[in-house]
C-alpha positions in Angstrom: 21.6 -9.7 1.4 19.9 -8.5 4.6 19.5 -12.0 6.2 22.8 -13.7 5.3 25.2 -10.9 4.5 24.1 -8.5 7.2 24.1 -11.3 9.8 27.7 -12.3 9.0 29.0 -8.7 8.8 27.5 -7.5 12.1 27.7 -10.9 13.9 24.1 -10.7 14.8 21.7 -13.5 15.5 19.2 -14.3 12.7 15.8 -15.7 13.7 13.3 -17.4 11.4 9.6 -17.7 12.1 8.2 -21.2 12.7 5.3 -20.8 10.3 3.8 -17.9 8.4 0.7 -17.9 10.6 2.9 -17.7 13.8 4.9 -14.7 12.6 3.6 -12.1 15.0 3.8 -14.5 18.0 7.4 -15.3 17.1 8.1 -11.7 16.6 6.8 -10.8 20.0 8.9 -13.6 21.6 12.1 -12.4 19.9 11.4 -8.6 20.4 14.1 -7.5 17.9 16.0 -4.2 18.0 15.7 -3.7 14.2 13.0 -4.7 11.8 12.6 -4.2 8.0 9.1 -5.0 6.7 7.5 -4.6 3.3 4.6 -2.1 3.2 2.2 -5.0 3.0 3.3 -6.3 6.4 3.0 -2.9 8.1 -0.5 -2.5 6.5 -1.5 -6.0 7.8 -0.3 -5.2 11.3 -2.2 -1.9 11.4 -5.3 -3.7 10.1 -5.1 -6.4 12.7 -4.8 -3.8 15.5 -7.9 -2.0 14.2 -9.7 -5.4 13.9 -8.9 -6.3 17.5 -10.3 -2.9 18.6 -13.6 -3.7 16.8 -13.9 -6.8 19.1 -13.1 -4.8 22.2 -15.6 -3.5 24.7 -17.0 0.0 24.2 -14.8 1.4 27.0 -11.7 0.0 25.5 -12.7 1.3 22.1 -13.1 4.8 23.5 -9.7 4.6 25.2 -8.1 3.4 22.0 -9.5 6.3 19.9 -8.6 8.8 22.6 -5.0 7.5 22.8 -4.6 7.3 19.0 -6.1 10.8 18.3 -3.9 12.3 21.1 -0.8 10.6 19.7 -1.4 11.7 16.1 -2.0 15.2 17.2 1.3 15.2 19.1 3.0 13.7 16.1 1.8 16.6 13.8 3.7 18.9 16.2 6.8 16.8 16.0 6.3 15.5 19.5 5.3 12.3 21.4 2.5 12.2 23.9 3.3 10.8 27.3 -0.4 10.6 28.1 -1.1 8.5 24.9 2.0 6.4 25.6 0.7 5.6 29.2 -2.9 5.1 28.1 -2.3 3.0 24.9 1.0 2.8 23.1 3.2 1.2 25.8 0.9 -1.8 26.1 0.3 -1.9 22.3 4.0 -2.0 21.5 4.4 -4.8 24.0 1.6 -6.7 22.4 3.1 -6.4 19.0 6.7 -7.2 20.0 8.0 -3.6 19.5 9.3 -3.1 23.0 13.0 -3.2 22.2 13.0 -1.6 18.7 15.7 1.0 18.2 15.2 1.2 14.4 12.5 0.2 11.9 12.2 0.5 8.2 9.9 -0.1 5.2 10.8 -0.4 1.6 10.1 -2.2 -1.6 7.0 -0.3 -2.4 5.1 2.8 -1.2 3.6 2.8 2.3 0.6 5.0 2.7 1.2 8.1 4.8 -1.7 7.3 7.1 -0.2 3.9 7.9 3.2 5.4 8.4 1.8 8.0 10.9 -0.1 5.2 12.7 3.2 3.6 13.7 5.2 6.8 14.3 2.5 8.0 16.7 2.8 4.6 18.5 6.5 5.3 19.1 7.8 2.9 16.5 11.0 4.6 15.0 9.8 3.9 11.4 11.7 5.3 8.4 11.6 4.7 4.7 14.3 3.1 2.6 14.5 3.4 -1.2 16.7 1.7 -3.7 17.2 -1.0 -6.3 19.0 -4.3 -6.3 21.3 -3.1 -9.1 22.4 -0.3 -6.8 23.3 -2.5 -3.9 19.9 -2.2 -2.3 18.8 0.9 -0.5 20.6 4.2 -0.9 18.2 6.8 0.6 16.8 7.0 4.1 15.0 9.5 6.3 17.2 11.5 8.6 16.4 10.6 12.2 15.2 14.1 13.0 13.4 14.8 9.7 11.1 12.0 9.0 8.5 12.8 6.3 6.0 10.1 5.4 5.6 11.5 2.0 9.3 11.1 1.1 12.0 8.5 1.0 14.6 10.6 2.6 18.1 11.7 1.4 21.2 9.8 0.1 22.9 7.7 2.8 26.3 9.0 1.9 28.0 11.8 0.0 29.2 9.6 -2.9 25.6 8.7 -3.9 24.4 11.0 -6.7 20.7 11.3 -7.5 19.2 13.5 -10.2 15.8 14.0 -11.9 15.9 13.4 -15.6 13.8 15.6 -17.9 11.6 17.1 -15.2 8.2 18.5 -16.2 6.8 21.9 -15.0 6.2 20.4 -11.5 9.8 19.1 -11.3 8.7 15.4 -11.8 10.9 13.2 -13.9 12.7 9.9 -13.9 15.0 9.2 -10.9 18.6 8.5 -12.0 21.3 7.3 -9.6 25.0 6.5 -9.6 27.6 5.6 -6.9 30.9 3.7 -6.7 29.2 0.4 -5.5 26.6 0.0 -8.2 26.4 -3.1 -10.4 28.5 -3.5 -13.5 25.6 -4.8 -15.6 23.1 -7.6 -16.1 24.7 -11.1 -16.4 25.1 -12.0 -20.1 22.5 -9.3 -21.0 24.5 -6.4 -22.6 21.4 -4.9 -24.3 19.5 -4.8 -21.1 22.5 -3.2 -19.3 22.8 -0.6 -22.1 19.1 0.3 -21.8 19.2 0.8 -18.0 22.7 2.3 -17.5 23.7 5.3 -19.6 26.8 7.4 -19.1 27.2 5.7 -15.7 23.7 6.6 -14.5 21.2 3.9 -13.5 17.7 4.7 -14.9 15.4 3.5 -12.1 12.1 3.6 -14.0 10.5 5.5 -11.1 9.0 9.0 -11.3 9.9 11.4 -8.5 11.1 14.8 -7.5 13.0 16.6 -4.7 10.8 18.6 -2.3 11.7 21.9 -0.7 13.8 20.1 2.0 15.9 18.2 -0.6 14.2 14.9 0.3 13.4 12.5 -2.6 9.7 11.9 -3.3 8.9 8.8 -5.2 5.5 8.9 -6.9 5.1 5.7 -8.8 6.6 3.7 -11.7 6.8 5.9 -14.8 4.8 3.3 -16.8 2.1 3.3 -14.1 1.5 7.1 -13.9 -1.7 7.8 -15.7 -3.6 10.7 -17.2 -7.3 11.1 -17.6 -9.0 12.0 -20.8 -9.1 15.6 -19.5 -5.3 15.7 -19.2 -5.2 15.4 -15.4 -2.2 13.3 -14.2 -2.6 11.0 -11.2 -0.8 8.2 -9.4 -3.0 5.1 -9.0 -0.7 3.7 -6.3 -1.0 6.8 -4.2 -4.8 6.5 -4.1 -4.7 2.8 -3.6 -2.6 3.2 -0.5 -5.1 5.7 0.8 -7.8 3.1 0.4 -5.8 0.3 1.9 -5.5 2.2 5.2 -9.0 1.1 5.8 -9.1 -2.1 7.9 -11.9 -3.4 5.5 -9.9 -3.1 2.3 -7.2 -5.7 1.4 -6.4 -4.5 -2.1 -7.6 -1.9 -4.6 -7.0 -1.2 -8.2 -7.6 2.4 -9.3 -8.6 2.9 -13.0 -8.9 6.0 -15.1 -6.1 6.2 -17.7 -7.6 7.8 -20.8 -11.0 7.9 -19.1 -13.2 10.8 -18.0 -13.2 9.8 -14.4 -11.5 7.5 -11.9 -13.0 4.2 -10.8 -11.8 1.4 -8.4 -12.1 -2.3 -8.1 -11.8 -3.3 -4.4 -11.0 -6.5 -2.6 -12.5 -6.8 0.8 -10.3 -7.9 3.8 -12.1 -11.1 4.4 -10.7 -11.9 7.8 -12.0 -8.6 9.2 -15.3 -8.2 7.3 -16.3 -11.7 8.0 -15.9 -10.9 11.7 -17.8 -7.7 11.3 -20.6 -9.5 9.4 -20.9 -12.2 12.2 -21.1 -9.4 14.8 -23.9 -7.7 12.8 -25.7 -11.0 12.2 -25.2 -10.9 8.5 -25.4 -14.5 7.0 -22.9 -15.5 4.3 -21.2 -18.5 2.9 -18.1 -17.6 0.8 -15.9 -14.7 0.0 -17.9 -14.0 -3.1 -21.2 -14.2 -1.2 -19.9 -11.8 1.5 -18.5 -9.3 -1.0 -21.9 -9.1 -2.7 -23.9 -8.2 0.4 -25.7 -4.8 0.4 -24.5 -4.2 4.0 -20.9 -4.7 2.9 -21.3 -2.4 0.0 -22.7 0.3 2.3 -19.7 -0.2 4.7 -17.2 0.1 1.9 -18.9 3.1 0.3 -18.3 5.1 3.5 -14.6 4.1 3.4 -14.3 5.3 -0.2 -16.1 8.5 0.5 -13.8 9.2 3.4 -10.8 8.8 1.1 -12.4 11.0 -1.6 -12.9 13.8 1.0 -9.1 14.1 1.3 -8.3 14.0 -2.4 -8.3 16.7 -5.0 -11.6 16.8 -7.1 -9.8 15.4 -10.2 -8.5 12.4 -8.3 -11.7 11.3 -6.6 -13.2 7.9 -7.3 -16.5 8.2 -9.2 -17.5 4.6 -9.3 -16.4 1.4 -7.6 -17.3 -2.3 -7.2 -16.2 -5.2 -4.9 -14.4 -8.0 -6.7 -15.6 -11.6 -6.3 -12.1 -12.8 -5.3 -8.9 -11.6 -3.7 -6.1 -10.6 -6.1 -3.4 -13.2 -5.9 0.3 -13.3 -6.8 -0.1 -16.9 -7.9 -2.5 -15.7 -10.6 0.0 -13.1 -11.8 -2.3 -10.3 -10.5 0.3 -9.1 -7.9 4.0 -9.3 -7.6 5.5 -11.2 -4.7 5.9 -7.8 -2.9 2.1 -7.3 -3.5 2.4 -4.7 -6.1 -0.5 -4.6 -8.6 0.4 -5.9 -12.1 -1.8 -3.4 -14.0 -1.3 -5.0 -17.5 -2.5 -8.4 -16.2 -5.5 -6.7 -14.4 -6.5 -4.7 -17.4 -6.4 -7.9 -19.6 -8.0 -10.3 -17.1 -10.8 -8.0 -16.0 -11.3 -6.2 -19.3 -15.1 -7.0 -19.4 -15.6 -5.8 -15.9 -13.7 -2.6 -16.5 -15.7 -2.0 -19.7 -18.8 -2.5 -17.7 -17.8 0.0 -15.1 -17.1 2.7 -17.7 -20.0 1.7 -19.8 -22.3 2.9 -17.1 -23.7 -0.5 -16.2 -25.3 -0.6 -12.7 -24.5 -4.4 -12.4 -22.0 -6.7 -14.2 -22.7 -10.4 -14.4 -19.7 -12.7 -13.8 -19.4 -16.4 -14.7 -15.9 -17.7 -14.3 -13.8 -20.5 -12.8 -11.2 -19.9 -10.0 -8.2 -22.3 -9.7 -6.7 -22.8 -6.3 -3.1 -23.6 -5.4 -4.0 -27.2 -4.7 -5.3 -27.6 -8.2 -9.0 -27.6 -7.4 -11.4 -25.3 -9.2 -14.5 -23.5 -8.3 -17.1 -22.0 -10.6 -18.3 -18.5 -9.6 -21.6 -17.1 -10.9 -22.4 -13.7 -9.3 -23.4 -10.1 -10.2 -21.1 -7.3 -9.3 -23.0 -4.1 -8.3 -21.4 -0.8 -9.4 -21.7 2.1 -6.9 -21.9 5.5 -8.5 -20.6 8.2 -6.1 -21.9 11.1 -8.1 -19.4 11.4 -11.0 -20.2 13.9 -13.7 -19.8 13.9 -17.4 -20.4 11.2 -20.0 -19.9 8.3 -17.6 -22.4 9.6 -15.1 -24.9 10.3 -18.0 -24.5 6.7 -19.2 -25.3 5.4 -15.7 -28.5 7.3 -15.8 
């Protein structure tokens, strides 16, 4: 729709990257005026910037942190810092290919507020789209003068109706939508159509609410919202996005449904941590070997504790471990837009999850990984579980 249809309607030139690995170089060469990236791409760009800063000289690192802190402070006041722009952002936008951007958007999944603010402070006019294919794509967008990273904006036109179905005491319920251009139903699937469209309203399957400024806040898929054994509701995706703002974390799966406390399985960002390990003279051979190093665990523990410090007590991670492999869409663990398939994770890593909540300090793993080219590798390792001071039955079991 966006590549072919939009190009034909607006008579605009459509460019394609030469190779996936050359995307950012091609992007800089093209310097587009509009860009729509999935959250995963924005997260990767932000992580690459922070990784490059790690390799910079101490002086450049100090200048970067000064410019970024100044820019974020100005953003909190609804302003842009000329000083930060001159010191850092103008050159950074040029390096990334953002020099001609007049509009930028993200959609398809939730983008963490920290990553969102990172780009807004840089001067990237980033806004959030929200919608579904059945409803002709996106139908909400941030107003240009009221961009809130915690929301998905307001309806794009007056004929788009959005309501919250069966809201709870906090106003949270299922998002229902209808407008004149929505689909007629699924092809040759009347039962599926009847299940998702009732009385002309499309049931999105997403949980959300309207904030005080009438902007739509999307929390998570209804089926993915979870509740601890103590009756405390939480959104795994929200906490995962907080964790993934760290340049060292590629993926995270937050657990805790029906449990006393929350826990996390974390995948390291190999490209960055391998560089960090080389810089700190830490020897390693493979991804699994690197993820098992005590120094890496210490590094990641600081990142998790930083996230915990900004979360309510009931949503803090009590235990975590580093997985022996990256989560992969080809293994069914992620969707193609990099969303976690929780049912697959819960089934595939059931023994590891049971070990985490069984209070084990270490979990042995003996498994075989199959690569895209058909080759296999046997992995035998031990996953260390870090206890961050949880309380209750789980912490007692760990003792």
